[in-house]
TIKOL-506617 format. One line per field, with one value per residue (C-alpha): residue in one letter; chain; x, y, z. Coordinates in nm, 2 decimals, padded with zeros to 4 digits. Example, Ala and Ser with C-alpha at 12.3 -4.5 7.8 and 13.67 -1.06 7.14 Angstrom:
# TIKOL-506617
res	A,S
chain	A,A
x	01.23,01.37
y	-00.45,-00.11
z	00.78,00.71
This chain:
# TIKOL-506617
res	M,S,D,T,T,T,P,P,A,S,L,A,P,T,D,Y,L,A,A,L,N,E,A,Q,R,E,A,V,T,Y,G,V,A,T,G,E,V,A,G,P,L,L,V,I,A,G,A,G,T,G,K,T,N,T,L,A,H,R,V,A,H,L,L,V,H,G,V,Q,P,D,A,L,L,L,L,T,F,S,R,R,A,A,D,E,M,T,R,R,V,Q,R,I,V,A,Q,V,S,P,R,L,A,T,L,A,S,G,G,F,A,W,S,G,T,F,H,G,V,G,A,R,L,L,R,E,Y,A,G,R,I,G,L,D,P,A,F,T,I,H,D,R,E,D,S,G,D,L,M,N,L,V,R,H,E,L,G,L,S,S,K,A,K,R,F,P,L,K,G,T,C,L,A,I,Y,S,A,A,V,N,T,Q,S,P,L,V,E,V,L,Q,S,S,F,P,W,C,A,E,W,E,A,D,L,K,A,L,F,R,A,Y,V,E,A,K,Q,A,Q,Q,V,L,D,Y,D,D,L,L,L,Y,W,A,Q,M,A,A,E,P,A,I,A,R,E,L,G,A,R,F,T,H,V,L,V,D,E,Y,Q,D,T,N,R,L,Q,A,G,I,L,L,S,I,K,P,D,G,R,G,L,T,V,V,G,D,D,A,Q,S,I,Y,S,F,R,G,A,T,V,R,N,I,L,D,F,P,A,L,F,E,P,A,A,M,R,V,T,L,A,R,N,Y,R,S,T,P,P,I,L,D,A,A,N,R,V,I,G,E,A,G,E,C,F,S,K,N,L,W,S,A,R,T,G,T,Q,K,P,L,L,V,S,V,R,D,D,A,D,Q,A,A,F,V,V,E,Q,I,L,A,R,R,E,G,G,V,R,L,K,S,Q,A,V,L,F,R,T,S,H,H,S,L,R,V,E,I,E,L,T,R,R,N,I,P,F,V,K,F,G,G,L,K,F,L,E,A,A,H,V,K,D,L,L,A,I,L,R,W,S,Q,N,L,R,D,R,V,S,G,F,R,A,M,Q,L,L,H,G,M,G,P,K,T,A,A,R,I,L,D,N,L,Q,T,A,P,P,G,A,A,L,L,A,E,Q,P,V,P,D,G,M,R,A,A,W,D,E,F,A,R,L,V,E,S,A,G,A,P,G,A,P,W,P,M,T,A,E,Q,V,A,Q,W,Y,E,A,Q,M,E,R,L,Y,E,D,A,A,V,R,L,A,D,I,Q,Q,L,A,R,L,A,S,T,Y,P,G,R,E,R,F,L,T,E,L,T,L,D,P,P,E,V,T,S,D,Q,P,G,V,P,L,L,D,E,D,Y,L,I,L,S,T,I,H,S,A,K,G,R,E,W,S,A,V,S,V,L,N,V,V,D,G,C,I,P,S,E,M,S,T,G,T,E,A,E,I,E,E,E,R,R,L,L,Y,V,A,M,T,R,A,K,D,H,L,E,L,L,L,P,Q,R,F,Y,V,T,G,Q,S,S,T,G,D,R,H,V,Y,A,G,R,T,R,F,I,P,N,R,L,L,D,C,F,E,G,R,S,W,P,C,V,D,A,D,A,G,P,V,M,S,V,A,Q,A,R,I,D,I,A,A,K,M,R,A,M,W,Q
chain	A,A,A,A,A,A,A,A,A,A,A,A,A,A,A,A,A,A,A,A,A,A,A,A,A,A,A,A,A,A,A,A,A,A,A,A,A,A,A,A,A,A,A,A,A,A,A,A,A,A,A,A,A,A,A,A,A,A,A,A,A,A,A,A,A,A,A,A,A,A,A,A,A,A,A,A,A,A,A,A,A,A,A,A,A,A,A,A,A,A,A,A,A,A,A,A,A,A,A,A,A,A,A,A,A,A,A,A,A,A,A,A,A,A,A,A,A,A,A,A,A,A,A,A,A,A,A,A,A,A,A,A,A,A,A,A,A,A,A,A,A,A,A,A,A,A,A,A,A,A,A,A,A,A,A,A,A,A,A,A,A,A,A,A,A,A,A,A,A,A,A,A,A,A,A,A,A,A,A,A,A,A,A,A,A,A,A,A,A,A,A,A,A,A,A,A,A,A,A,A,A,A,A,A,A,A,A,A,A,A,A,A,A,A,A,A,A,A,A,A,A,A,A,A,A,A,A,A,A,A,A,A,A,A,A,A,A,A,A,A,A,A,A,A,A,A,A,A,A,A,A,A,A,A,A,A,A,A,A,A,A,A,A,A,A,A,A,A,A,A,A,A,A,A,A,A,A,A,A,A,A,A,A,A,A,A,A,A,A,A,A,A,A,A,A,A,A,A,A,A,A,A,A,A,A,A,A,A,A,A,A,A,A,A,A,A,A,A,A,A,A,A,A,A,A,A,A,A,A,A,A,A,A,A,A,A,A,A,A,A,A,A,A,A,A,A,A,A,A,A,A,A,A,A,A,A,A,A,A,A,A,A,A,A,A,A,A,A,A,A,A,A,A,A,A,A,A,A,A,A,A,A,A,A,A,A,A,A,A,A,A,A,A,A,A,A,A,A,A,A,A,A,A,A,A,A,A,A,A,A,A,A,A,A,A,A,A,A,A,A,A,A,A,A,A,A,A,A,A,A,A,A,A,A,A,A,A,A,A,A,A,A,A,A,A,A,A,A,A,A,A,A,A,A,A,A,A,A,A,A,A,A,A,A,A,A,A,A,A,A,A,A,A,A,A,A,A,A,A,A,A,A,A,A,A,A,A,A,A,A,A,A,A,A,A,A,A,A,A,A,A,A,A,A,A,A,A,A,A,A,A,A,A,A,A,A,A,A,A,A,A,A,A,A,A,A,A,A,A,A,A,A,A,A,A,A,A,A,A,A,A,A,A,A,A,A,A,A,A,A,A,A,A,A,A,A,A,A,A,A,A,A,A,A,A,A,A,A,A,A,A,A,A,A,A,A,A,A,A,A,A,A,A,A,A,A,A,A,A,A,A,A,A,A,A,A,A,A,A,A,A,A,A,A,A,A,A,A,A,A,A,A,A,A,A,A,A,A,A,A,A,A,A,A,A,A,A,A,A,A,A,A,A,A,A,A,A,A,A,A,A,A,A,A,A,A,A,A,A,A,A,A,A,A,A,A,A,A,A,A,A,A,A,A,A,A,A,A,A,A,A,A,A,A,A,A,A,A,A,A,A,A,A,A,A,A,A,A,A,A,A,A,A,A,A,A,A,A
x	-02.80,-02.78,-02.47,-02.64,-02.85,-03.11,-02.95,-03.14,-03.35,-03.08,-02.85,-03.10,-03.03,-02.89,-02.76,-02.42,-02.56,-02.70,-02.39,-02.39,-02.53,-02.80,-02.57,-02.33,-02.61,-02.73,-02.39,-02.36,-02.69,-02.73,-02.85,-02.73,-03.07,-03.22,-03.10,-02.92,-02.59,-02.66,-02.53,-02.22,-02.19,-01.98,-01.93,-01.80,-01.64,-01.52,-01.22,-01.29,-01.64,-01.57,-01.48,-01.29,-01.57,-01.83,-01.65,-01.58,-01.95,-02.05,-01.81,-01.96,-02.31,-02.23,-02.11,-02.42,-02.63,-02.44,-02.16,-01.85,-01.52,-01.33,-01.59,-01.48,-01.20,-01.09,-00.84,-00.65,-00.34,-00.14,-00.12,-00.18,-00.51,-00.61,-00.52,-00.71,-01.01,-01.00,-00.98,-01.27,-01.49,-01.40,-01.50,-01.83,-01.94,-01.85,-02.15,-02.38,-02.30,-02.03,-02.06,-01.98,-01.70,-01.55,-01.61,-01.42,-01.15,-00.92,-00.93,-00.99,-00.79,-00.82,-00.76,-00.46,-00.31,-00.36,00.00,00.00,-00.32,-00.19,00.12,-00.08,-00.31,-00.02,00.15,-00.18,-00.24,00.13,00.10,-00.18,-00.01,00.35,00.51,00.73,00.55,00.89,00.93,01.10,00.98,01.22,01.19,01.25,01.62,01.67,01.46,01.69,02.00,01.86,01.76,02.11,02.27,02.06,02.13,02.50,02.48,02.30,02.58,02.35,02.58,02.85,02.65,02.82,02.53,02.43,02.16,01.91,02.03,01.87,01.63,01.49,01.46,01.27,01.04,00.96,00.89,00.68,00.47,00.40,00.30,00.07,-00.09,-00.12,-00.01,00.21,00.58,00.57,00.29,00.46,00.78,00.60,00.39,00.64,00.99,01.03,01.41,01.42,01.20,01.50,01.58,01.23,01.37,01.65,01.42,01.19,01.48,01.59,01.25,01.21,01.55,01.45,01.13,01.32,01.58,01.31,01.14,01.47,01.54,01.19,01.16,00.88,00.90,00.65,00.46,00.45,00.23,-00.05,00.04,00.04,-00.28,-00.45,-00.34,-00.46,-00.80,-00.84,-00.87,-01.25,-01.23,-01.01,-01.21,-01.53,-01.35,-01.24,-01.58,-01.75,-01.49,-01.52,-01.89,-01.81,-01.52,-01.47,-01.20,-01.07,-00.92,-01.05,-00.94,-00.58,-00.62,-00.45,-00.58,-00.45,-00.62,-00.95,-00.92,-00.87,-01.19,-01.39,-01.26,-01.37,-01.70,-01.80,-02.16,-02.05,-02.26,-02.10,-01.85,-01.82,-01.56,-01.50,-01.30,-01.29,-01.21,-01.11,-00.82,-00.68,-00.31,-00.10,-00.08,00.30,00.24,00.01,-00.32,-00.59,-00.89,-01.09,-01.14,-01.36,-01.52,-01.62,-01.71,-02.10,-02.13,-01.94,-02.25,-02.61,-02.79,-02.54,-02.38,-02.56,-02.39,-02.39,-02.21,-02.07,-02.05,-02.06,-01.71,-01.61,-01.26,-01.25,-01.42,-01.68,-01.45,-01.18,-01.43,-01.59,-01.25,-01.16,-01.51,-01.46,-01.11,-01.21,-01.53,-01.32,-01.23,-01.33,-01.48,-01.57,-01.85,-02.07,-02.04,-02.03,-01.86,-02.02,-01.95,-02.15,-01.84,-01.81,-01.54,-01.51,-01.14,-01.09,-00.78,-00.50,-00.33,00.00,00.22,00.59,00.89,01.09,01.15,01.35,01.06,00.83,01.03,01.05,00.67,00.59,00.81,00.68,00.32,00.41,00.56,00.28,00.02,00.23,00.22,-00.15,-00.18,-00.15,00.12,00.39,00.26,-00.08,00.08,00.22,00.41,00.32,00.49,00.47,00.83,01.07,01.34,01.08,01.11,01.49,01.47,01.21,01.43,01.72,01.51,01.37,01.72,01.85,01.57,01.61,01.26,01.24,01.07,01.01,01.01,00.80,00.94,01.29,01.48,01.26,01.35,01.42,01.64,01.90,02.20,02.24,01.87,01.90,02.20,02.01,01.70,01.92,02.05,01.69,01.57,01.86,01.80,01.45,01.54,01.90,01.83,01.77,02.09,02.04,01.99,02.27,02.52,02.47,02.46,02.78,02.98,02.92,03.19,03.54,03.74,03.44,03.47,03.21,03.38,03.37,03.01,02.90,03.07,02.88,02.55,02.62,02.68,02.35,02.16,02.27,02.25,01.93,01.69,01.82,02.14,02.39,02.52,02.66,02.94,03.08,03.11,03.47,03.60,03.95,04.14,04.18,03.80,03.70,03.62,03.41,03.23,03.15,02.99,02.80,02.68,02.55,02.36,02.19,02.10,01.97,01.76,01.62,01.54,01.18,01.03,01.31,01.19,01.08,01.17,01.48,01.63,01.59,01.76,02.05,02.10,02.08,02.35,02.58,02.53,02.59,02.94,03.02,02.89,03.20,03.40,03.12,03.02,03.20,02.88,02.79,02.66,02.39,02.29,02.27,01.94,01.78,01.90,01.77,01.44,01.42,01.47,01.20,00.97,01.03,00.89,00.55,00.51,00.41,00.69,00.97,00.76,00.50,00.76,00.96,00.65,00.48,00.80,00.88,00.54,00.46,00.79,00.82,00.88,01.18,01.53,01.77,02.01,01.74,01.84,01.59,01.40,01.41,01.50,01.48,01.17,00.82,00.67,00.79,00.66,00.55,00.70,00.56,00.51,00.14,00.15,00.27,00.01,-00.29,-00.51,-00.38,-00.50,-00.36,-00.51,-00.30,-00.15,00.09,00.13,00.45,00.49,00.13,00.24,00.25,00.56,00.53,00.15,00.11,00.46,00.61,00.69,00.32,00.14,00.19,-00.16,-00.50,-00.51,-00.18,-00.31,-00.63,-00.43,-00.23,-00.56,-00.66,-00.32,-00.39,-00.73,-00.58,-00.34,-00.62,-00.84,-00.58,-00.64,-00.89,-00.88,-00.60,-00.49,-00.22,-00.12,00.21,00.28,00.65,00.69,01.02,01.23,01.58,01.63,01.96,02.11,01.97,02.20,02.14,02.10,02.27,02.13,01.87,01.57,01.23,00.94,00.61,00.24,-00.04,-00.14,-00.39,-00.61,-00.71,-00.83,-00.96,-01.32,-01.23,-01.05,-01.36,-01.30,-00.96,-00.81,-00.52,-00.21,00.13,00.43,00.64,00.45,00.71,00.55,00.46,00.23,00.04,-00.25,-00.39,-00.20,-00.36,-00.51,-00.36,-00.67,-00.65,-00.28,-00.34,-00.61,-00.41,-00.10,-00.30,-00.45,-00.11,00.01,-00.28,-00.22,00.13,-00.02,-00.29
y	-00.30,-00.37,-00.47,-00.49,-00.74,-00.66,-00.75,-00.99,-00.84,-00.91,-00.67,-00.39,-00.18,00.17,00.24,00.29,00.60,00.75,00.96,01.13,01.48,01.54,01.64,01.35,01.10,01.24,01.19,00.84,00.71,00.88,00.63,00.32,00.16,00.20,-00.13,00.05,00.22,00.59,00.88,01.09,01.24,01.54,01.59,01.94,01.87,02.19,02.19,01.98,01.86,01.49,01.41,01.09,00.97,01.04,00.86,00.56,00.54,00.55,00.26,00.07,00.15,00.00,-00.32,-00.34,-00.32,-00.61,-00.45,-00.67,-00.53,-00.62,-00.41,-00.10,00.12,00.36,00.63,00.85,01.06,00.86,00.49,00.60,00.76,00.44,00.23,00.46,00.44,00.06,00.06,00.29,00.09,-00.23,-00.07,00.05,-00.28,-00.47,-00.30,-00.44,-00.81,-01.07,-01.17,-00.82,-00.79,-01.10,-00.97,-00.65,-00.81,-00.87,-00.50,-00.38,-00.52,-00.20,00.07,00.30,00.60,00.68,00.59,00.27,00.14,00.25,00.05,-00.26,-00.22,-00.16,-00.49,-00.67,-00.53,-00.51,-00.78,-00.59,-00.25,-00.34,-00.33,-00.59,-00.69,-00.68,-00.31,-00.12,00.22,00.51,00.75,01.12,01.10,00.80,00.98,01.29,01.07,00.92,01.26,01.38,01.08,01.15,01.52,01.44,01.19,01.46,01.71,01.95,01.97,02.12,02.40,02.73,02.88,02.72,02.45,02.38,02.13,01.78,01.89,02.17,01.95,01.69,01.95,02.09,01.73,01.65,01.97,01.91,01.55,01.62,01.93,01.78,02.12,02.19,02.24,02.60,02.69,02.52,02.72,03.05,03.01,02.84,02.83,03.15,03.15,02.82,02.92,02.96,02.59,02.47,02.27,02.11,02.02,01.85,01.64,01.57,01.45,01.23,01.07,01.04,00.85,00.62,00.55,00.45,00.23,00.06,-00.01,-00.11,00.15,00.39,00.71,00.85,01.04,00.74,00.55,00.80,00.87,00.50,00.44,00.73,00.60,00.25,00.37,00.57,00.24,00.17,-00.20,-00.17,00.13,-00.08,-00.37,-00.14,00.03,-00.31,-00.44,-00.14,-00.07,00.20,00.44,00.67,00.94,01.14,01.49,01.54,01.90,01.77,01.58,01.68,01.65,01.30,01.17,01.34,01.19,00.84,00.87,01.00,00.72,00.45,00.62,00.83,00.87,00.91,00.62,00.48,00.77,00.96,01.23,01.41,01.73,02.10,02.36,02.60,02.37,02.32,02.43,02.19,02.34,02.30,01.93,01.97,01.97,02.20,02.34,02.33,01.96,02.00,02.33,02.19,01.83,01.88,02.01,01.72,01.50,01.51,01.54,01.73,01.55,01.54,01.79,01.76,02.02,01.94,02.27,02.17,02.20,01.98,02.13,02.50,02.76,03.00,03.30,03.11,02.98,03.33,03.47,03.18,03.21,03.58,03.53,03.26,03.45,03.70,03.44,03.50,03.16,02.89,02.66,02.85,02.72,02.87,02.66,02.67,02.50,02.41,02.45,02.74,03.00,03.38,03.44,03.60,03.51,03.75,03.97,04.04,04.32,04.29,04.49,04.22,03.84,03.84,03.98,03.74,03.45,03.58,03.63,03.29,03.11,03.31,03.23,02.86,02.84,03.03,02.79,02.49,02.63,02.65,02.28,02.28,02.02,02.12,01.85,02.03,02.34,02.42,02.70,02.72,02.90,02.95,02.85,02.64,02.90,03.13,02.93,02.97,03.25,03.05,02.74,02.93,03.07,02.72,02.57,02.85,02.78,02.41,02.35,02.03,02.05,01.85,02.02,01.86,01.86,01.74,01.44,01.16,00.80,00.71,01.02,00.88,00.75,00.42,00.34,00.42,00.19,-00.12,-00.04,00.00,-00.36,-00.49,-00.29,-00.40,-00.77,-00.73,-00.56,-00.58,-00.33,-00.05,00.15,00.39,00.12,-00.10,00.19,00.27,-00.09,-00.20,00.09,-00.03,-00.28,-00.19,-00.13,-00.09,00.24,00.41,00.30,-00.07,-00.04,00.14,-00.13,-00.40,-00.22,-00.18,-00.56,-00.63,-00.38,-00.54,-00.90,-01.10,-01.12,-01.38,-01.46,-01.24,-01.38,-01.13,-01.37,-01.36,-00.98,-00.84,-00.69,-00.61,-00.92,-00.79,-00.78,-01.10,-01.29,-00.99,-00.96,-01.33,-01.31,-01.00,-01.14,-01.46,-01.24,-01.02,-01.32,-01.51,-01.22,-01.17,-01.53,-01.62,-01.76,-01.63,-01.66,-01.34,-01.18,-01.40,-01.24,-00.90,-01.02,-01.17,-00.84,-00.64,-00.87,-00.83,-00.45,-00.42,-00.57,-00.29,00.00,00.06,00.12,00.34,00.56,00.71,00.70,00.35,00.26,00.53,00.43,00.06,00.11,00.21,-00.09,-00.32,-00.13,-00.17,-00.55,-00.57,-00.36,-00.60,-00.89,-00.72,-00.73,-01.04,-01.00,-00.79,-00.63,-00.51,-00.39,-00.19,-00.03,00.08,00.19,00.41,00.56,00.61,00.60,00.65,01.01,00.98,00.84,00.79,01.06,01.32,01.63,01.79,01.49,01.48,01.13,01.18,01.41,01.26,01.61,01.84,02.14,02.10,02.32,02.28,02.44,02.50,02.26,01.98,02.08,02.01,01.74,01.80,02.00,02.15,02.32,02.63,02.75,03.04,03.14,03.33,03.62,03.69,03.98,04.05,03.90,03.59,03.52,03.56,03.47,03.73,03.44,03.35,03.67,03.66,03.54,03.56,03.19,03.20,03.47,03.27,02.96,03.17,03.29,02.92,02.85,03.11,02.96,02.61,02.75,02.92,02.62,02.40,02.57,02.44,02.69,02.95,03.12,03.38,03.55,03.73,04.05,04.15,04.51,04.41,04.10,04.02,03.89,03.72,03.63,03.91,03.91,04.28,04.45,04.21,04.13,04.38,04.44,04.43,04.63,04.45,04.53,04.30,04.04,04.16,03.87,04.04,04.39,04.65,04.53,04.20,04.34,04.31,03.93,03.96,04.10,04.33,04.35,04.50,04.33,04.40,04.65,04.93,05.04,04.76,04.98,05.12,04.88,04.67,04.66,04.89,04.72,04.77,04.98,05.20,05.26,05.37,05.61,05.76,05.81,05.98,06.22,06.32,06.38,06.61,06.79,06.89,07.13,07.29
z	04.16,04.54,04.72,05.06,05.25,05.51,05.85,06.08,06.36,06.61,06.43,06.41,06.73,06.66,07.01,06.85,06.68,07.00,07.08,06.74,06.69,06.43,06.15,06.22,06.22,05.89,05.73,05.88,05.77,05.43,05.17,05.37,05.45,05.10,04.97,04.68,04.66,04.72,04.52,04.61,04.96,05.06,05.44,05.52,05.86,06.03,06.27,06.58,06.47,06.51,06.15,06.22,06.45,06.19,05.91,06.14,06.22,05.85,05.78,06.08,05.96,05.62,05.78,06.00,05.68,05.51,05.32,05.33,05.45,05.12,04.93,05.11,04.99,05.27,05.16,05.41,05.41,05.66,05.77,06.13,06.03,05.85,06.16,06.39,06.16,06.17,06.55,06.59,06.35,06.54,06.87,06.72,06.56,06.87,07.04,06.78,06.76,06.81,06.44,06.32,06.57,06.42,06.07,06.14,06.36,06.06,05.96,05.61,05.33,05.13,05.39,05.36,05.20,04.83,04.76,04.96,04.80,04.46,04.51,04.59,04.29,04.06,04.17,04.12,03.77,03.68,03.41,03.23,03.23,03.14,03.48,03.65,03.97,04.15,04.09,04.37,04.50,04.55,04.83,04.77,04.84,04.60,04.34,04.38,04.34,04.02,03.89,03.96,03.78,03.47,03.49,03.49,03.20,02.99,03.05,03.23,03.54,03.32,03.17,03.14,03.34,03.66,03.59,03.87,04.13,04.17,04.45,04.24,03.93,04.13,04.28,03.94,03.80,04.10,04.08,03.71,03.77,04.07,03.94,03.59,03.46,03.15,03.25,03.12,03.36,03.66,03.58,03.55,03.86,04.11,03.96,03.75,03.80,03.61,03.31,03.08,03.12,03.00,02.70,02.90,03.18,02.94,02.81,03.16,03.27,02.96,03.04,03.41,03.31,03.07,03.34,03.59,03.34,03.24,03.61,03.69,03.97,04.05,04.25,04.50,04.23,03.99,04.23,04.16,03.80,03.70,03.91,03.73,03.39,03.48,03.61,03.28,03.10,03.08,03.15,03.45,03.58,03.57,03.75,04.03,04.05,04.09,04.33,04.56,04.60,04.86,04.84,05.14,05.14,05.44,05.42,05.07,05.07,05.06,04.73,04.41,04.06,04.01,04.32,04.23,03.87,04.01,04.22,03.92,03.70,03.95,04.04,03.74,03.86,04.23,04.35,04.67,04.69,05.02,05.07,05.40,05.44,05.51,05.25,05.52,05.61,05.26,05.31,05.11,04.76,04.78,04.76,04.46,04.66,04.52,04.72,04.39,04.43,04.74,04.63,04.29,04.41,04.44,04.08,03.93,03.94,03.82,04.05,04.26,04.55,04.88,05.12,05.50,05.72,06.06,06.26,06.63,06.76,07.05,07.09,07.14,07.36,07.20,07.20,07.01,06.76,06.71,06.62,06.39,06.22,06.16,06.02,05.77,05.69,05.51,05.25,04.89,04.83,05.08,05.20,05.45,05.80,06.14,06.41,06.75,07.08,07.39,07.60,07.85,07.84,07.81,07.75,07.41,07.20,07.28,07.03,07.20,07.07,07.15,07.05,06.87,06.84,07.16,07.36,07.17,07.30,07.65,07.66,07.52,07.76,08.06,07.97,07.92,08.27,08.43,08.28,08.39,08.74,08.70,08.61,08.23,08.14,07.88,07.65,07.65,07.51,07.17,06.99,06.62,06.34,05.97,05.89,06.08,06.15,06.31,06.63,06.68,06.94,07.14,07.12,07.26,07.54,07.62,07.63,07.85,08.10,08.08,07.94,07.74,07.40,07.08,06.74,06.47,06.12,06.21,06.07,05.96,06.02,05.66,05.62,05.86,05.66,05.84,05.79,05.42,05.40,05.52,05.31,05.00,05.04,05.08,04.78,04.56,04.65,04.53,04.20,04.08,03.81,04.07,04.01,04.30,04.56,04.42,04.40,04.76,04.88,04.71,04.84,05.20,05.12,05.22,04.91,04.67,04.48,04.26,03.93,04.02,04.15,03.82,03.61,03.79,03.75,03.38,03.35,03.54,03.32,02.99,03.10,03.02,03.32,03.56,03.37,03.56,03.89,04.14,04.25,03.89,03.88,03.85,04.17,04.30,04.42,04.77,04.83,04.65,04.98,05.11,04.78,04.76,05.11,05.02,04.69,04.86,05.11,04.84,04.62,04.92,05.04,04.69,04.61,04.55,04.87,05.09,05.45,05.60,05.84,05.86,05.55,05.71,06.02,05.82,05.63,05.95,06.11,05.82,05.82,06.20,06.14,05.90,06.12,06.33,06.01,05.85,06.14,06.44,06.64,06.55,06.90,06.88,06.53,06.62,06.80,06.48,06.29,06.57,06.56,06.19,06.22,06.48,06.26,05.97,06.18,06.19,05.81,05.61,05.36,05.22,04.94,05.19,05.44,05.18,05.03,05.35,05.52,05.22,05.19,05.56,05.76,06.14,06.25,06.49,06.46,06.75,06.63,06.60,06.81,07.04,07.16,07.54,07.65,08.03,08.06,08.06,08.00,07.72,07.51,07.15,06.88,06.53,06.20,06.13,05.85,06.08,06.35,06.13,06.28,06.64,06.93,07.26,07.56,07.49,07.16,07.10,06.73,06.65,06.40,06.31,06.10,05.73,05.58,05.80,05.79,05.50,05.40,05.17,04.94,04.91,04.81,04.43,04.35,04.52,04.55,04.75,04.98,05.05,05.14,05.39,05.54,05.58,05.74,06.01,06.06,06.11,06.37,06.56,06.56,06.72,07.06,07.31,07.60,07.54,07.22,07.18,06.86,06.88,06.69,06.70,06.59,06.43,06.38,06.26,05.91,05.81,05.48,05.26,04.96,04.87,05.20,05.45,05.79,05.91,06.12,05.95,06.08,06.06,06.09,06.21,05.96,05.69,05.79,06.12,05.99,06.24,06.20,06.36,06.66,06.88,06.87,07.04,07.36,07.28,07.50,07.49,07.66,07.86,08.07,08.14,08.47,08.71,08.91,08.61,08.65,08.37,08.04,07.78,07.48,07.14,07.03,07.34,07.29,06.94,07.04,07.33,07.12,06.84,07.09,07.22,06.87,06.80,07.13,07.02,06.76,06.97
């Protein structure tokens, strides 16, 4: 059955495909002009090969050939990626015809993250799957609070032996849901110190699920779990498959089993399914992602999925690509690809041996300043590291030299207490059964304690829907007037048809009046509340605002340390995980030694080691022109319970064995003798020292 129509002759030009290379064009045009929905397509897009551009052109090509925007389901891993995809498609189709430009001008109704799209579909199908359409969505902190509440009610917090804290319990629950693995396997593989609590954890998770259902709240993981369960119903699966004739997925290597299962439920034969990704950049197993999804994808279908490989890299110089290819080529299982570049450049990546982390910091900062003097802006340079605390020495050195920097992975907007306060009021107004939001919102009132708040929540929980009025709830006499005002605010904000964003502005105004009492630095925090109110005005309603803000929040809040407010240029510090998808002219990677890369915590299985190899590959392929891998001979470790603080001696990462050293230029730093000429390479130093050792016994 066809979902396309042949475009009129005026829409036939293919100039918009002219800038694509041969492999990109093959991926863009596969099966589109046949008049039928083609079988599954897997695009293996190596680092820097124009993945987003290729996917955007495929979407545009579908539009040119008659596919309607609302028949496209575009799934990404961030709202920003979805928005960028939409902008690119709009620019491309504008080259073809005014009609298509108008068609795409409204964007794509079903473009977004897995979780965001899942939330919208669950509200739409709520009546058929036993959900209240007014359900609220908990962020991670809210989920942890509810988990802790249930944990306490079950008496697990008063165990004679220390029971796992709420954060660990939530992590275990999330891992079991996203990997779809039995609890016993999750405990054995990732949380062995909690294995003795298996029976209690099962009881806790059962009670946690019951509490969520009673309060009509979903957590982050539920958005996928409920969607997967819904898509497993044959009738609904057929509806979704017919509704979305084409499903296109970005970063497929980052999907977990639930997400892969959803796609297969909607498109069991793969017709109309396009997935784009790179197995060599699968680095998020801690979130439940599995590289098996992309490795096994072609064989899921009969005939096997069409596979197109993008290998021309537009980012890095040939020597950097050669080294990265050789590193990932040591992997046990991967799709064969050899990235290449038409760029010029002869500088090999540097392997820099330093004495310790202090010298490492000094070298990195010295090189950054030297490149800046040579015309490379600070923003075009990045320092990457496996774990956040690895950058502490560099941060101290940067601060000492008054060099501004931003560190990615800091406090998120929704983690700020004042932002959570305001959102709690809005969430509670939407769903008065939401205990976590209500408990937080009520205690913003002067004189409201946890016992009174809990009693009110109990009353609301047991009352028939719509029967309980907030103004009638028992509160201390001294706060009756304040409570009446607050109750009117919440009920007004939650009323059907309440004007938006006026309700958000009213809640913000009420909260601003409380801030001087709640926070000593209220003036600083006020900017975030005002920003939140402005942000609310860009959404069509409260429900959409709360959902999308929870699932894809802004990165920065005004009380985040480390963000330079007065400098237009600043250095980037980032974990490797946070750096994925980004690029810089120059990249320095810290602690490229065993124990750090790979992390000593991630060498228990072959799968963990392979992911650590891919992590190094991702770090290396962020660099466009300059790449430095730092090899401290020793570094300081703190907080060791058995041995105390100590120096750890390290060797070069196992991912760069001797047979790969010809891809790198070795250096030692600092050079002891300034007049000694060029610094010896690591290999030369090793040979010379060995000769001296032999000479001692001649």
